C-alpha positions as CSV (number, residue, x, y, z in Angstrom):
1,X,-62.0,-64.8,-60.1
2,X,-60.4,-61.4,-60.4
3,X,-62.6,-58.4,-61.0
4,X,-61.5,-56.2,-63.9
5,X,-62.5,-52.7,-64.9
6,X,-64.2,-52.6,-68.3
7,X,-65.0,-49.5,-70.3
8,X,-68.2,-49.7,-72.4
9,X,-68.3,-47.2,-75.2
10,X,-71.8,-47.3,-76.8
11,X,-74.1,-44.4,-77.7
12,X,-77.3,-46.4,-77.5
13,X,-78.4,-46.2,-73.8
14,X,-80.2,-49.5,-73.9
15,X,-77.3,-51.5,-75.4
16,X,-74.9,-49.7,-73.1
17,X,-77.0,-50.6,-70.1
18,X,-77.2,-54.3,-71.3
19,X,-73.5,-54.6,-71.8
20,X,-72.9,-53.1,-68.3
21,X,-75.3,-55.6,-66.8
22,X,-73.5,-58.5,-68.6
23,X,-70.1,-57.2,-67.4
24,X,-71.3,-56.8,-63.8
25,X,-73.0,-60.3,-63.8
26,X,-69.6,-61.7,-64.9
27,X,-68.1,-60.2,-61.8
28,X,-66.4,-57.2,-63.3
29,X,-66.7,-53.4,-62.9
30,X,-68.4,-51.6,-65.8
31,X,-67.7,-48.0,-66.6
32,X,-69.8,-46.3,-69.3
33,X,-69.2,-43.8,-72.0
34,X,-71.6,-42.7,-74.7
35,X,-69.3,-41.2,-77.3
36,X,-65.7,-41.4,-78.5
37,X,-65.0,-38.1,-76.9
38,X,-66.3,-39.1,-73.5
39,X,-64.3,-42.3,-73.8
40,X,-61.1,-40.4,-74.4
41,X,-61.8,-38.3,-71.3
42,X,-62.4,-41.4,-69.2
43,X,-59.1,-42.9,-70.5
44,X,-57.3,-39.7,-69.5
45,X,-58.5,-39.9,-65.9
46,X,-58.9,-43.6,-65.3
47,X,-57.3,-47.0,-65.9
48,X,-59.1,-49.9,-67.5
49,X,-58.4,-53.6,-68.3
50,X,-60.6,-53.9,-71.4
51,X,-62.8,-51.9,-73.7
52,X,-66.1,-52.9,-75.4
53,X,-66.4,-50.5,-78.3
54,X,-69.1,-49.6,-80.8
55,X,-67.8,-48.4,-84.2
56,X,-70.5,-45.9,-85.0
57,X,-70.2,-43.2,-82.4
58,X,-70.8,-39.4,-82.1
59,X,-67.7,-37.4,-82.0
60,X,-64.6,-39.6,-82.4
61,X,-65.8,-42.9,-84.0
62,X,-64.7,-46.3,-82.9
63,X,-62.1,-46.7,-85.6
64,X,-60.6,-43.3,-84.7
65,X,-60.6,-44.3,-81.0
66,X,-58.7,-47.5,-81.7
67,X,-56.2,-45.7,-83.9
68,X,-55.6,-43.1,-81.2
69,X,-55.1,-45.8,-78.5
70,X,-52.7,-47.8,-80.6
71,X,-50.9,-44.9,-82.2
72,X,-50.7,-41.6,-80.3
73,X,-51.3,-43.1,-76.9
74,X,-49.4,-46.4,-77.5
75,X,-51.8,-48.3,-75.2
76,X,-52.1,-52.1,-75.4
77,X,-55.5,-52.0,-73.8
78,X,-57.5,-54.9,-75.2
79,X,-60.5,-53.9,-77.4
80,X,-63.5,-55.9,-78.3
81,X,-65.6,-54.3,-81.0
82,X,-69.4,-54.7,-80.6
83,X,-70.9,-53.5,-83.9
84,X,-73.9,-53.9,-86.2
85,X,-71.5,-53.9,-89.1
86,X,-71.3,-57.5,-90.1
87,X,-69.2,-57.4,-93.3
88,X,-65.9,-59.1,-93.5
89,X,-64.2,-55.8,-94.6
90,X,-65.5,-54.1,-91.4
91,X,-64.0,-56.9,-89.2
92,X,-60.7,-56.9,-91.0
93,X,-60.5,-53.1,-90.9
94,X,-61.1,-53.1,-87.1
95,X,-58.5,-55.9,-86.6
96,X,-56.0,-54.0,-88.8
97,X,-56.4,-50.9,-86.5
98,X,-55.6,-53.1,-83.5
99,X,-58.9,-54.5,-82.2
100,X,-58.6,-57.9,-80.4
101,X,-62.0,-59.4,-81.2
102,X,-65.2,-58.5,-82.9
103,X,-68.8,-59.3,-81.9
104,X,-71.7,-58.6,-84.3
105,X,-75.0,-57.1,-83.1
106,X,-77.5,-58.4,-82.1
107,X,-75.5,-60.5,-79.7
108,X,-76.2,-63.2,-77.1
109,X,-75.2,-62.1,-73.5
110,X,-73.4,-65.4,-72.9
111,X,-71.3,-64.8,-76.0
112,X,-70.2,-61.4,-74.8
113,X,-69.3,-62.7,-71.4
114,X,-67.4,-65.6,-72.9
115,X,-65.4,-63.4,-75.2
116,X,-64.6,-60.9,-72.5
117,X,-63.3,-63.7,-70.3
118,X,-61.3,-65.2,-73.2
119,X,-59.6,-61.9,-74.0
120,X,-58.9,-61.1,-70.4
121,X,-57.5,-64.6,-69.8
122,X,-55.1,-64.3,-72.9
123,X,-54.1,-60.8,-72.0
124,X,-53.8,-60.9,-68.2
125,X,-52.9,-64.6,-67.8
126,X,-50.6,-64.9,-70.7
127,X,-50.3,-67.9,-73.0
128,X,-49.4,-71.3,-71.6
129,X,-45.8,-72.4,-71.9
130,X,-45.9,-76.1,-72.9
131,X,-42.8,-78.2,-72.7
132,X,-41.3,-76.1,-70.0
133,X,-40.5,-73.2,-72.2
134,X,-39.0,-70.4,-70.2
135,X,-40.6,-67.0,-69.6
136,X,-38.2,-65.1,-71.8
137,X,-37.8,-66.0,-75.5
138,X,-35.2,-64.4,-77.7
139,X,-34.5,-64.6,-81.5
140,X,-32.2,-62.3,-83.5
141,X,-32.6,-59.3,-81.2
142,X,-36.3,-60.0,-80.7
143,X,-37.2,-60.5,-77.0
144,X,-40.5,-61.7,-75.6
145,X,-41.1,-61.7,-71.8
146,X,-44.1,-63.9,-71.4
147,X,-44.7,-63.2,-67.7
148,X,-44.6,-59.4,-68.1
149,X,-46.1,-59.7,-71.7
150,X,-43.6,-57.3,-73.1
151,X,-41.9,-57.3,-76.4
152,X,-38.8,-55.6,-77.6
153,X,-36.6,-55.5,-80.7
154,X,-32.9,-54.5,-80.3
155,X,-33.9,-52.9,-77.0
156,X,-36.8,-50.8,-78.3
157,X,-40.2,-51.7,-76.9
158,X,-42.8,-53.0,-79.3
159,X,-46.4,-52.4,-78.2
160,X,-48.5,-55.5,-79.2
161,X,-52.2,-56.2,-78.8
162,X,-53.1,-59.4,-76.9
163,X,-53.6,-61.4,-80.1
164,X,-50.4,-60.1,-81.7
165,X,-48.4,-61.0,-78.6
166,X,-49.9,-64.6,-78.5
167,X,-49.3,-65.1,-82.2
168,X,-45.6,-64.0,-81.9
169,X,-45.2,-66.1,-78.7
170,X,-46.5,-69.2,-80.5
171,X,-44.1,-68.7,-83.4
172,X,-41.1,-68.0,-81.1
173,X,-41.7,-71.2,-79.1
174,X,-41.0,-73.3,-82.2
175,X,-38.8,-71.1,-84.5
176,X,-38.3,-73.9,-87.1
177,X,-41.9,-75.0,-87.3
178,X,-44.4,-73.9,-90.0
179,X,-47.8,-73.2,-88.5
180,X,-50.9,-73.4,-90.6
181,X,-53.5,-70.7,-90.2
182,X,-55.9,-73.3,-88.8
183,X,-53.4,-74.4,-86.2
184,X,-52.7,-70.8,-85.1
185,X,-56.5,-70.4,-84.6
186,X,-56.5,-73.4,-82.4
187,X,-53.5,-72.3,-80.3
188,X,-54.3,-68.5,-80.0
189,X,-58.1,-68.2,-80.2
190,X,-58.8,-71.6,-78.7
191,X,-61.9,-72.0,-80.7
192,X,-63.4,-68.7,-79.4
193,X,-63.2,-66.6,-82.5
194,X,-65.4,-66.0,-85.5
195,X,-63.0,-67.8,-87.7
196,X,-62.4,-65.5,-90.7
197,X,-59.1,-66.7,-92.2
198,X,-58.1,-63.2,-93.2
199,X,-57.8,-62.3,-89.5
200,X,-54.5,-64.2,-89.1
201,X,-53.1,-62.4,-92.1
202,X,-54.1,-59.0,-90.7
203,X,-52.5,-59.7,-87.3
204,X,-49.3,-61.0,-88.9
205,X,-49.2,-57.9,-91.1
206,X,-49.6,-55.7,-88.0
207,X,-46.8,-57.4,-86.2
208,X,-44.5,-57.0,-89.2
209,X,-45.2,-53.3,-89.5
210,X,-44.4,-52.7,-85.8
211,X,-41.1,-54.7,-86.1
212,X,-40.3,-52.9,-89.4
213,X,-40.6,-49.5,-87.6
214,X,-37.6,-50.5,-85.5
215,X,-35.7,-52.7,-88.1
216,X,-36.9,-51.8,-91.6
217,X,-34.5,-54.3,-93.3
218,X,-35.2,-57.2,-91.0
219,X,-37.6,-60.2,-91.7
220,X,-38.9,-61.9,-88.6
221,X,-42.0,-63.7,-89.8
222,X,-41.8,-65.7,-93.0
223,X,-44.8,-66.6,-95.1
224,X,-44.7,-70.2,-96.3
225,X,-47.1,-70.0,-99.3
226,X,-49.9,-72.5,-99.3
227,X,-49.3,-73.4,-95.7
228,X,-48.9,-70.6,-93.2
229,X,-46.2,-68.8,-91.2
230,X,-43.0,-69.5,-89.4
231,X,-40.3,-67.4,-87.6
232,X,-37.7,-66.2,-90.1
């Protein structure tokens, strides 16, 4: 198993230490930050493969940090939120900003380790290509390189999170097929997600916004009311 560098951003020293222990026990290299500001400094001077992020932080809070990563920095670094905020609105807001997964405190160490491995596998390994589908998929100027995990539209690069990439990849593999939300859960999250139905809607909305920034008049994902989504 490859060892990855994981940045832990948590202001509670005990929880930070516990997360670092879980990460190290899973065979990865933990790096620790205790505020959003310290996390930004670490990101300026180092490279990481995944971030475990609390939302309530001194200085720059977790939401602001995600927004900075996805917006100003344009980084597709996968982010798993680890927060005491357990409400659906908090989860949906974090996903809308660009988080890839959400774990509620108090957590079980095995759950954290499993979710870290799942996100790293999706992000670094890429989705499977059933039926011999090629590594590059194209549709109406939309191009997906599954080996490099890069997306572009009319030649302009689109920065997607791990879940956004895998959702778009799933749709592009079968452009005429309508996927239910439940089926998308099975294919993209592989049963390792908390299962809030709104999460799919949020991720699809994020993809649409990123594509619209390049092609405001284009429709690339169609909603089939009462069923789910398909490629437009």
